[in-house]
N, C-alpha and C positions, 0 to 999 in steps of 0.2 A: 575538277580535283579538289578544289578548294571548299567545296560544299562538304566532300566527304571527309576532309581534314578536320573542319569544322564540327561536324558529327561526331568524328572519334574522340575529339577533345571535349566535347558535351558529355559523352559517355565515359569518358576517363574520370571527368569532375565527379559525376555521380557515384561511380563506383567509389573513388575516394571518400566521398561524403557518406556514403553508406558504410564503409568500414568506419570510418571514425564514429560514426553513430553507434556502431555494432562494438567496439571498444569500450565506448563511455558506457553504454548497458552494462556489458559485462563487468566493468569495474564496480559500477552500482551493485551489481549482483555479489562480487566476492565479498563488498564490505557488509553485508547483511549477516553474515557469520553462519549461512546454511552449509557453507561447503568447507568450512575450517576442518583442520584434521584434528582438532581436540574433540573429543566426544562431549566434555562439560560445556564448551562453548556453544556447542551446536543445539544439546540440550536445553541451555538456559535461553537461547534464541527462540528457541520453537514455544517455550514456555511463556517468554516475554510477550511474543506475537500473541500466543494464544489469551494471555490475560488481557493484553488490550481489546483484542477482538470481543471477550467477554464484559469488558466495561463498557464497550461502544454498544454493546444488545441490551445491557440490565440498565444504564441509565436512565435512557428514555422511560421504560418501565417502573423504574422507581419514580420519577418524577409523576407521572400518571398516577400511580397510587397513591403520593403523596398529596396531589391536588384533589383527586377524589378522596380521600379519607379528610382533609381539611372542609371541604364541600358537605360532606355527610355528617361532620360532627357538628356542625351548625344548625342542622334541624332539629325540632323539638323531639324529645325522646315520647313515644305513645304511651308510656305508664305513669 
């Protein structure tokens, strides 16, 4: 019986930990602004995420282009 009580205690502890983690993740999701009742808040949240994603994708491309232009501009012109 003691082993069963120990297993039940362990399972109850795991359930409490999982519920706590779920509540923490839900709180983080609610702070994103995607489920806000205000349409403008949701719209600007989506716009901000889109802007950051665009910057993350475009900055490396612009850096590579800048390096290529800097290297190619040092080559002598063929005329």
